[in-house]
DSSP file (Angstrom, degrees, kcal/mol; ACC not computed):
  #  RESIDUE AA STRUCTURE BP1 BP2  ACC     N-H-->O    O-->H-N    N-H-->O    O-->H-N    TCO  KAPPA ALPHA  PHI   PSI    X-CA   Y-CA   Z-CA
    1    1 A M              0   0    0      0, 0.0     2,-0.7     0, 0.0    67,-0.2   0.000 360.0 360.0 360.0 134.3  -11.6  -17.3   10.6
    2    2 A N     >  -     0   0    0     65,-2.9     4,-1.9    62,-0.1     3,-0.2  -0.901 360.0-170.0-110.6 101.1  -10.5  -16.5    6.9
    3    3 A S  H  > S+     0   0    0     -2,-0.7     4,-3.0     1,-0.2     5,-0.2   0.805  83.3  58.1 -67.3 -31.3   -6.8  -17.4    6.5
    4    4 A L  H  > S+     0   0    0      2,-0.2     4,-1.6     1,-0.2    -1,-0.2   0.917 109.2  44.9 -63.4 -43.6   -6.5  -15.8    3.1
    5    5 A L  H  > S+     0   0    0     -3,-0.2     4,-1.3     2,-0.2    -2,-0.2   0.818 112.0  52.4 -74.3 -28.9   -7.6  -12.4    4.4
    6    6 A L  H  X S+     0   0    0     -4,-1.9     4,-2.2     2,-0.2     3,-0.3   0.943 110.3  49.0 -68.1 -43.2   -5.3  -12.8    7.5
    7    7 A F  H  X S+     0   0    0     -4,-3.0     4,-2.1     1,-0.2    -2,-0.2   0.830 109.1  51.4 -61.5 -32.6   -2.5  -13.5    5.1
    8    8 A A  H  X S+     0   0    0     -4,-1.6     4,-1.7     2,-0.2    -1,-0.2   0.760 109.4  50.6 -70.8 -28.1   -3.4  -10.5    3.1
    9    9 A S  H  X S+     0   0    0     -4,-1.3     4,-2.2    -3,-0.3    -2,-0.2   0.895 110.6  51.0 -77.8 -37.5   -3.4   -8.4    6.4
   10   10 A F  H  X S+     0   0    0     -4,-2.2     4,-2.2     2,-0.2    -2,-0.2   0.941 112.6  44.0 -58.2 -50.0    0.1   -9.8    7.2
   11   11 A L  H  X S+     0   0    0     -4,-2.1     4,-2.1     1,-0.2    -1,-0.2   0.867 112.5  53.3 -65.0 -36.9    1.4   -8.8    3.7
   12   12 A S  H  X S+     0   0    0     -4,-1.7     4,-2.1     1,-0.2    -1,-0.2   0.913 108.3  50.3 -63.3 -40.8   -0.3   -5.4    4.0
   13   13 A L  H  X S+     0   0    0     -4,-2.2     4,-2.9     1,-0.2    -2,-0.2   0.897 108.8  52.2 -67.2 -40.2    1.5   -4.9    7.4
   14   14 A L  H  X S+     0   0    0     -4,-2.2     4,-2.3     1,-0.2    -1,-0.2   0.869 108.8  50.3 -64.9 -32.7    4.9   -5.8    5.8
   15   15 A V  H  X S+     0   0    0     -4,-2.1     4,-2.2     2,-0.2    -1,-0.2   0.851 108.9  52.2 -70.9 -35.6    4.4   -3.3    3.0
   16   16 A C  H  X S+     0   0    0     -4,-2.1     4,-3.1    40,-0.2    -2,-0.2   0.968 111.7  45.4 -54.8 -58.7    3.6   -0.7    5.6
   17   17 A L  H  X S+     0   0    0     -4,-2.9     4,-2.7     1,-0.2     5,-0.4   0.901 112.7  50.9 -54.9 -45.1    6.7   -1.5    7.4
   18   18 A L  H  <>S+     0   0    0     -4,-2.3     5,-2.7     1,-0.2     4,-0.5   0.891 112.5  46.7 -63.1 -40.7    8.8   -1.5    4.3
   19   19 A H  I  <>S+     0   0    0     -4,-2.2     5,-0.8     3,-0.2    -2,-0.2   0.955 115.9  45.0 -63.8 -47.8    7.3    1.8    3.3
   20   20 A T  I  <5S+     0   0    0     -4,-3.1    -2,-0.2     3,-0.2    -1,-0.2   0.876 127.1  22.9 -65.9 -40.3    7.9    3.4    6.7
   21   21 A F  I  X5S+     0   0    0     -4,-2.7     4,-1.6    -5,-0.2    -3,-0.2   0.938 133.6  28.3 -92.8 -62.4   11.5    2.1    7.4
   22   22 A A  I  >5S+     0   0    0     -4,-0.5     4,-2.1    -5,-0.4     5,-0.2   0.953 126.8  45.5 -67.1 -48.0   13.2    1.3    4.0
   23   23 A G  I  >XS+     0   0    0     -5,-2.7     4,-3.7     1,-0.2     5,-1.0   0.900 108.5  58.8 -62.8 -39.2   11.2    3.8    2.0
   24   24 A G  I  4XS+     0   0    0     -5,-0.8     5,-2.9    -6,-0.3    -1,-0.2   0.910 110.1  41.3 -56.0 -40.3   11.7    6.4    4.7
   25   25 A R  I  <5S+     0   0    0     -4,-1.6    -1,-0.2     3,-0.2    -2,-0.2   0.898 121.3  41.9 -71.6 -39.8   15.4    6.2    4.3
   26   26 A A  I  <5S+     0   0    0     -4,-2.1    -2,-0.2    -5,-0.1    -3,-0.2   0.796 134.9   8.0 -80.7 -33.1   15.4    6.0    0.5
   27   27 A I  I  X5S+     0   0    0     -4,-3.7     4,-1.6    -5,-0.2    -3,-0.2   0.814 123.9  47.7-119.1 -48.4   12.7    8.6   -0.2
   28   28 A A  I  ><S+     0   0    0     -5,-1.0     4,-2.5     2,-0.2    -3,-0.2   0.908 111.7  48.9 -69.2 -44.2   11.5   10.7    2.7
   29   29 A V  H  ><S+     0   0    0     -5,-2.9     4,-1.8    -6,-0.2    -1,-0.2   0.930 113.8  44.0 -59.1 -51.7   14.9   11.6    4.2
   30   30 A P  H  > S+     0   0    0      0, 0.0     4,-1.1     0, 0.0    -1,-0.2   0.846 110.4  57.9 -66.9 -30.6   16.4   12.7    1.0
   31   31 A L  H >< S+     0   0    0     -4,-1.6     3,-1.0     1,-0.2    -2,-0.2   0.970 110.2  43.5 -54.2 -56.6   13.1   14.6    0.2
   32   32 A L  H 3< S+     0   0    0     -4,-2.5    -1,-0.2     1,-0.3    -3,-0.1   0.822 114.1  51.6 -67.9 -31.4   13.4   16.7    3.5
   33   33 A K  H 3< S+     0   0    0     -4,-1.8    -1,-0.3    -5,-0.2     2,-0.2   0.615  81.1 116.2 -79.5 -14.0   17.2   17.2    2.9
   34   34 A A    <<  -     0   0    0     -4,-1.1     3,-0.5    -3,-1.0     8,-0.0  -0.403  43.4-171.6 -64.7 121.9   16.6   18.6   -0.7
   35   35 A Q  S    S+     0   0    0     -2,-0.2    -1,-0.2     1,-0.2    -4,-0.0   0.728  77.4  65.0 -82.8 -26.7   17.8   22.2   -0.9
   36   36 A D  S    S+     0   0    0      2,-0.1     2,-0.4     0, 0.0    -1,-0.2   0.350  84.1  90.0 -86.8   0.5   16.4   22.8   -4.4
   37   37 A L  S    S-     0   0    0     -3,-0.5     0, 0.0    -6,-0.2     0, 0.0  -0.862  78.7-118.9-105.8 139.9   12.8   22.3   -3.5
   38   38 A H     >  -     0   0    0     -2,-0.4     4,-2.0     1,-0.1     5,-0.2  -0.351  31.0-119.4 -67.1 143.6   10.4   25.1   -2.4
   39   39 A P  H  > S+     0   0    0      0, 0.0     4,-3.0     0, 0.0     5,-0.3   0.834 106.1  59.6 -52.4 -35.9    9.1   24.3    1.1
   40   40 A V  H  > S+     0   0    0      2,-0.2     4,-2.3     1,-0.2     5,-0.2   0.953 111.8  36.1 -68.6 -50.8    5.5   24.1    0.2
   41   41 A P  H  > S+     0   0    0      0, 0.0     4,-2.3     0, 0.0    -1,-0.2   0.888 118.1  56.0 -65.8 -37.2    5.7   21.2   -2.4
   42   42 A K  H  X S+     0   0    0     -4,-2.0     4,-2.3     1,-0.2    -2,-0.2   0.944 114.3  35.1 -60.6 -51.0    8.4   19.6   -0.2
   43   43 A Y  H  X S+     0   0    0     -4,-3.0     4,-1.8     2,-0.2    -1,-0.2   0.800 113.9  56.8 -79.8 -27.7    6.3   19.5    3.0
   44   44 A V  H  X S+     0   0    0     -4,-2.3     4,-1.7    -5,-0.3    -1,-0.2   0.883 109.3  48.5 -64.3 -38.2    3.0   18.8    1.2
   45   45 A T  H  X S+     0   0    0     -4,-2.3     4,-2.0     2,-0.2    -2,-0.2   0.927 110.9  50.0 -62.3 -47.9    4.8   15.7   -0.3
   46   46 A Y  H  X S+     0   0    0     -4,-2.3     4,-1.6     1,-0.2    -2,-0.2   0.822 109.3  51.2 -58.3 -32.5    6.0   14.8    3.2
   47   47 A F  H  X S+     0   0    0     -4,-1.8     4,-1.8     2,-0.2    -1,-0.2   0.885 108.9  50.9 -64.7 -40.9    2.5   15.1    4.5
   48   48 A C  H  X S+     0   0    0     -4,-1.7     4,-2.1     2,-0.2    -2,-0.2   0.861 104.8  58.8 -69.6 -34.0    1.3   12.9    1.7
   49   49 A W  H  X S+     0   0    0     -4,-2.0     4,-2.0     1,-0.2    -1,-0.2   0.939 107.3  45.9 -56.5 -49.0    4.0   10.4    2.7
   50   50 A H  H  X S+     0   0    0     -4,-1.6     4,-2.4     1,-0.2    -1,-0.2   0.866 108.9  56.2 -64.0 -38.2    2.5   10.2    6.2
   51   51 A I  H  X S+     0   0    0     -4,-1.8     4,-2.7     2,-0.2    -1,-0.2   0.901 107.6  48.8 -59.6 -40.8   -1.0    9.8    4.6
   52   52 A V  H  X S+     0   0    0     -4,-2.1     4,-2.8     2,-0.2     5,-0.2   0.894 106.8  55.7 -64.4 -43.3    0.2    6.8    2.7
   53   53 A T  H  X S+     0   0    0     -4,-2.0     4,-1.9     2,-0.2    -2,-0.2   0.920 110.6  44.4 -56.5 -47.2    1.7    5.3    5.9
   54   54 A I  H  X S+     0   0    0     -4,-2.4     4,-2.9     1,-0.2     5,-0.2   0.945 113.4  50.9 -63.3 -48.2   -1.8    5.5    7.6
   55   55 A V  H  X S+     0   0    0     -4,-2.7     4,-2.3     1,-0.2    -2,-0.2   0.912 110.7  48.6 -56.3 -42.5   -3.6    4.1    4.5
   56   56 A L  H  X S+     0   0    0     -4,-2.8     4,-1.4     2,-0.2    -1,-0.2   0.890 112.3  48.1 -68.5 -39.4   -1.2    1.2    4.3
   57   57 A A  H  X S+     0   0    0     -4,-1.9     4,-2.0    -5,-0.2    -1,-0.2   0.922 111.0  52.2 -68.0 -38.9   -1.6    0.4    8.1
   58   58 A M  H  X S+     0   0    0     -4,-2.9     4,-3.2     2,-0.2     5,-0.3   0.890 101.0  61.2 -66.6 -36.4   -5.4    0.7    7.8
   59   59 A L  H  X S+     0   0    0     -4,-2.3     4,-2.6     1,-0.2    -1,-0.2   0.936 105.5  47.5 -51.2 -45.8   -5.3   -1.8    4.9
   60   60 A S  H  X S+     0   0    0     -4,-1.4     4,-2.4     2,-0.2     5,-0.2   0.941 112.5  48.7 -61.1 -46.8   -3.9   -4.3    7.4
   61   61 A V  H  X S+     0   0    0     -4,-2.0     4,-2.8     2,-0.2     5,-0.3   0.939 110.3  51.2 -64.8 -45.7   -6.5   -3.5   10.0
   62   62 A L  H  X S+     0   0    0     -4,-3.2     4,-2.2     1,-0.2     5,-0.2   0.967 113.4  45.4 -55.4 -51.9   -9.4   -3.9    7.4
   63   63 A F  H  X S+     0   0    0     -4,-2.6     4,-2.5    -5,-0.3    -1,-0.2   0.900 113.5  48.0 -60.5 -41.6   -8.1   -7.2    6.3
   64   64 A V  H  X S+     0   0    0     -4,-2.4     4,-1.5    -5,-0.2     5,-0.2   0.949 112.0  49.8 -71.5 -41.7   -7.5   -8.6    9.9
   65   65 A V  H >X S+     0   0    0     -4,-2.8     4,-2.0     1,-0.2     3,-0.8   0.971 114.9  43.9 -59.6 -50.1  -11.0   -7.5   11.1
   66   66 A A  H 3< S+     0   0    0     -4,-2.2    -1,-0.2    -5,-0.3    -2,-0.2   0.851 109.6  57.9 -60.7 -36.4  -12.6   -9.1    8.2
   67   67 A G  H 3< S+     0   0    0     -4,-2.5   -65,-2.9    -5,-0.2    -1,-0.2   0.766 116.2  33.2 -63.1 -25.7  -10.5  -12.1    8.6
   68   68 A F  H << S+     0   0    0     -4,-1.5    -2,-0.2    -3,-0.8    -1,-0.2   0.575 121.2  50.8-107.3 -14.3  -11.6  -12.8   12.1
   69   69 A R    ><  -     0   0    0     -4,-2.0     3,-2.5    -5,-0.2    -1,-0.2  -0.833  60.3-170.8-126.3  93.6  -15.3  -11.4   11.6
   70   70 A P  G >  S+     0   0    0      0, 0.0     3,-1.4     0, 0.0    -1,-0.1   0.782  87.2  64.9 -50.6 -30.5  -17.1  -12.9    8.6
   71   71 A Q  G 3  S+     0   0    0      1,-0.3     3,-0.3     2,-0.1    -5,-0.1   0.687  97.1  58.4 -71.7 -14.6  -19.9  -10.4    9.1
   72   72 A S  G X>  +     0   0    0     -3,-2.5     3,-2.2    -7,-0.2     4,-0.6   0.060  63.1 125.2 -93.6  22.4  -17.3   -7.7    8.3
   73   73 A L  H <>  +     0   0    0     -3,-1.4     4,-1.4     1,-0.3     3,-0.3   0.686  62.1  70.4 -61.1 -18.8  -16.4   -9.0    4.9
   74   74 A E  H 3> S+     0   0    0     -3,-0.3     4,-1.7     1,-0.2    -1,-0.3   0.779  92.5  58.7 -62.4 -24.8  -17.3   -5.5    3.3
   75   75 A L  H <> S+     0   0    0     -3,-2.2     4,-2.7     2,-0.2    -1,-0.2   0.901 103.2  51.8 -74.3 -37.3  -14.2   -4.2    5.0
   76   76 A A  H  X S+     0   0    0     -4,-0.6     4,-3.0    -3,-0.3    -2,-0.2   0.886 110.4  50.3 -62.9 -41.4  -12.1   -6.9    3.0
   77   77 A W  H  X S+     0   0    0     -4,-1.4     4,-2.3     2,-0.2    -1,-0.2   0.874 108.8  49.6 -67.5 -33.3  -13.8   -5.6   -0.2
   78   78 A V  H  X S+     0   0    0     -4,-1.7     4,-2.6     2,-0.2    -2,-0.2   0.956 114.9  44.6 -67.9 -49.3  -12.9   -2.0    0.6
   79   79 A A  H  X S+     0   0    0     -4,-2.7     4,-3.3     1,-0.2    -2,-0.2   0.927 114.7  49.7 -59.6 -44.8   -9.2   -3.0    1.3
   80   80 A T  H  X S+     0   0    0     -4,-3.0     4,-2.5     1,-0.2    -1,-0.2   0.901 109.5  50.1 -70.8 -40.4   -9.1   -5.1   -1.8
   81   81 A A  H  X S+     0   0    0     -4,-2.3     4,-2.1     2,-0.2    -1,-0.2   0.963 113.2  47.2 -52.0 -57.8  -10.6   -2.3   -3.9
   82   82 A L  H  X S+     0   0    0     -4,-2.6     4,-2.5     1,-0.2    -2,-0.2   0.944 111.6  50.1 -52.3 -52.9   -7.9    0.1   -2.5
   83   83 A T  H  X S+     0   0    0     -4,-3.3     4,-2.6     1,-0.2    -1,-0.2   0.876 108.8  52.4 -60.4 -35.5   -5.1   -2.5   -3.2
   84   84 A A  H  X S+     0   0    0     -4,-2.5     4,-2.5     2,-0.2    -1,-0.2   0.861 111.2  47.3 -64.4 -32.9   -6.3   -3.0   -6.8
   85   85 A S  H  X S+     0   0    0     -4,-2.1     4,-2.7     2,-0.2    -2,-0.2   0.917 111.8  48.5 -76.2 -36.9   -6.2    0.7   -7.4
   86   86 A F  H  X S+     0   0    0     -4,-2.5     4,-2.5     2,-0.2    -2,-0.2   0.910 113.6  48.7 -64.4 -47.4   -2.8    1.0   -5.8
   87   87 A F  H  X S+     0   0    0     -4,-2.6     4,-1.6    -5,-0.2     5,-0.2   0.963 113.2  47.1 -54.4 -53.1   -1.5   -2.0   -8.1
   88   88 A L  H  X S+     0   0    0     -4,-2.5     4,-2.0     1,-0.2    -2,-0.2   0.897 112.4  49.5 -60.3 -41.6   -3.0   -0.5  -11.2
   89   89 A L  H  X S+     0   0    0     -4,-2.7     4,-2.6     1,-0.2    -1,-0.2   0.946 112.8  47.5 -60.5 -45.5   -1.5    3.0  -10.4
   90   90 A G  H  < S+     0   0    0     -4,-2.5    17,-0.3     1,-0.2    -1,-0.2   0.747 112.1  50.4 -70.7 -22.6    1.9    1.2   -9.8
   91   91 A L  H  < S+     0   0    0     -4,-1.6    -1,-0.2    -5,-0.2    -2,-0.2   0.846 117.6  40.5 -79.9 -36.5    1.5   -0.7  -13.1
   92   92 A A  H  X S+     0   0    0     -4,-2.0     4,-1.8    -5,-0.2    -2,-0.2   0.904 103.0  61.2 -80.8 -42.8    0.7    2.5  -15.0
   93   93 A V  H  X S+     0   0    0     -4,-2.6     4,-2.9     1,-0.2     6,-0.2   0.823  95.9  57.5 -68.0 -38.2    3.0    5.2  -13.8
   94   94 A P  H  4>S+     0   0    0      0, 0.0     5,-3.2     0, 0.0    -1,-0.2   0.973 113.9  38.0 -51.7 -61.2    6.4    3.7  -14.7
   95   95 A P  H >45S+     0   0    0      0, 0.0     3,-0.8     0, 0.0    -2,-0.2   0.861 115.3  54.6 -58.0 -37.9    5.7    3.4  -18.4
   96   96 A I  H 3<5S+     0   0    0     -4,-1.8    -3,-0.2     1,-0.3    -4,-0.0   0.923 115.8  38.5 -60.6 -48.1    3.7    6.7  -18.4
   97   97 A K  T 3<5S-     0   0    0     -4,-2.9    -1,-0.3    -5,-0.2    -4,-0.1   0.233 116.5-113.2 -94.7  18.7    6.7    8.6  -16.9
   98   98 A K  T < 5S+     0   0    0     -3,-0.8     2,-0.2     1,-0.2    -2,-0.1   0.894  71.8 134.0  58.3  43.0    9.2    6.6  -18.9
   99   99 A Q      < -     0   0    0     -5,-3.2     2,-0.3    -6,-0.2    -1,-0.2  -0.740  54.8-109.7-114.7 166.0   10.7    4.8  -15.8
  100  100 A K    >>  -     0   0    0     -2,-0.2     4,-1.7     1,-0.1     3,-1.2  -0.765  15.7-128.3 -98.6 140.1   11.6    1.2  -15.3
  101  101 A Y  T 34 S+     0   0    0     -2,-0.3     7,-0.1     1,-0.3    -1,-0.1   0.773 111.2  63.4 -57.5 -22.2    9.8   -1.2  -13.0
  102  102 A K  T 34 S+     0   0    0      1,-0.2    -1,-0.3     2,-0.1    -3,-0.0   0.833 108.5  41.3 -72.9 -27.8   13.1   -2.0  -11.4
  103  103 A D  T <4 S+     0   0    0     -3,-1.2    -2,-0.2     1,-0.2    -1,-0.2   0.738 129.0  29.5 -78.9 -30.3   13.3    1.7  -10.3
  104  104 A M     <  +     0   0    0     -4,-1.7     3,-0.4     1,-0.1    -1,-0.2  -0.593  69.1 145.8-136.6  74.3    9.6    1.9   -9.3
  105  105 A P    >>  +     0   0    0      0, 0.0     3,-1.4     0, 0.0     4,-0.6   0.430  38.0 108.7 -85.7  -2.1    8.5   -1.6   -8.2
  106  106 A Q  G >4 S+     0   0    0      1,-0.3     3,-1.9     2,-0.2     4,-0.4   0.838  70.6  57.5 -45.5 -52.2    6.2   -0.4   -5.6
  107  107 A G  G >4 S+     0   0    0     -3,-0.4     3,-1.3     1,-0.3     4,-0.4   0.786  98.2  61.6 -62.4 -32.2    2.9   -1.2   -7.4
  108  108 A W  G X4 S+     0   0    0     -3,-1.4     3,-0.8     1,-0.3    -1,-0.3   0.694  90.3  69.8 -64.7 -21.4    3.9   -5.0   -7.7
  109  109 A L  G <X S+     0   0    0     -3,-1.9     4,-0.5    -4,-0.6    -1,-0.3   0.795  95.4  54.7 -64.8 -25.1    4.0   -5.3   -3.9
  110  110 A F  H <> S+     0   0    0     -3,-1.3     4,-3.2    -4,-0.4    -1,-0.2   0.660  86.7  80.5 -83.7 -18.4    0.2   -4.9   -4.0
  111  111 A L  H <> S+     0   0    0     -3,-0.8     4,-2.4    -4,-0.4     5,-0.2   0.963  93.5  45.7 -61.3 -54.6   -0.5   -7.8   -6.5
  112  112 A P  H  > S+     0   0    0      0, 0.0     4,-2.5     0, 0.0    -1,-0.2   0.880 115.6  47.1 -60.3 -32.6   -0.3  -10.7   -3.9
  113  113 A I  H  X S+     0   0    0     -4,-0.5     4,-3.1     1,-0.2     5,-0.2   0.951 112.9  49.8 -73.5 -40.7   -2.4   -8.7   -1.3
  114  114 A L  H  X S+     0   0    0     -4,-3.2     4,-2.0     2,-0.2    -1,-0.2   0.878 113.0  47.1 -64.6 -35.5   -4.9   -8.0   -4.2
  115  115 A I  H  X S+     0   0    0     -4,-2.4     4,-2.5    -5,-0.2     5,-0.3   0.978 116.6  44.7 -68.7 -56.9   -5.0  -11.8   -5.1
  116  116 A L  H  X S+     0   0    0     -4,-2.5     4,-2.5     1,-0.2    -2,-0.2   0.855 113.3  49.1 -44.3 -49.3   -5.4  -12.7   -1.5
  117  117 A G  H  X S+     0   0    0     -4,-3.1     4,-1.7     2,-0.2    -1,-0.2   0.918 112.7  47.2 -61.6 -48.2   -8.1  -10.2   -0.8
  118  118 A A  H  X S+     0   0    0     -4,-2.0     4,-1.2    -5,-0.2    -2,-0.2   0.872 115.7  43.3 -67.0 -42.0  -10.1  -11.1   -3.7
  119  119 A L  H  <>S+     0   0    0     -4,-2.5     5,-2.2     1,-0.2     4,-0.3   0.900 115.8  48.4 -66.8 -44.9  -10.0  -14.7   -3.1
  120  120 A G  H ><5S+     0   0    0     -4,-2.5     3,-0.6    -5,-0.3    -2,-0.2   0.807 108.1  56.5 -67.0 -30.0  -10.6  -14.3    0.6
  121  121 A S  H 3<5S+     0   0    0     -4,-1.7    -1,-0.2     1,-0.2    -2,-0.2   0.812 108.3  45.8 -71.0 -35.1  -13.6  -11.9   -0.1
  122  122 A V  T 3<5S-     0   0    0     -4,-1.2    -1,-0.2    -3,-0.3    -2,-0.2   0.279 119.9-109.0-101.3  11.1  -15.4  -14.4   -2.3
  123  123 A G  T < 5       0   0    0     -3,-0.6    -3,-0.2    -4,-0.3    -2,-0.1   0.667 360.0 360.0  83.8  17.3  -14.8  -17.3    0.3
  124  124 A L      <       0   0    0     -5,-2.2    -4,-0.2    -6,-0.2    -1,-0.1   0.545 360.0 360.0 -83.1 360.0  -12.3  -19.4   -1.6
C-alpha cells in the first residue's frame, strides 16, 4: 500500500467535490442562467464542465488503484502527469488573461496532489 498515492487520491476526490458542489453554484449555475450567451457556447461550456468533473473523479480512481496495487504504478504516473498539466495551466492562465490568483486559484489546488503523486510514484 502506498500512502502517498492514497493521500493524492483523497485530495483529488476533495477537489472533485469542491468543483462539483461549490464550483457548480459559483460557475455552472450562473453560466446556465446567463441570458447574453448564445446557446451553443453556453451548452458546450456546460458539457466541458461535466467532462472536467469526470476527469477529476478519474484522477482519484487512478491514484487509489495505484495506491493499493503496486503493479499498477503507471496509473499514478498518468494521474500525476495530468495533475501537473492542470497545475501549470492554472499557473499560466491568470497572468496571461490579466487576472489575479485570488480570483482564479484553481490551479493551486493541484500542487499538493502533484507533489504527492510524484513522490508516491517514485516510491518515497
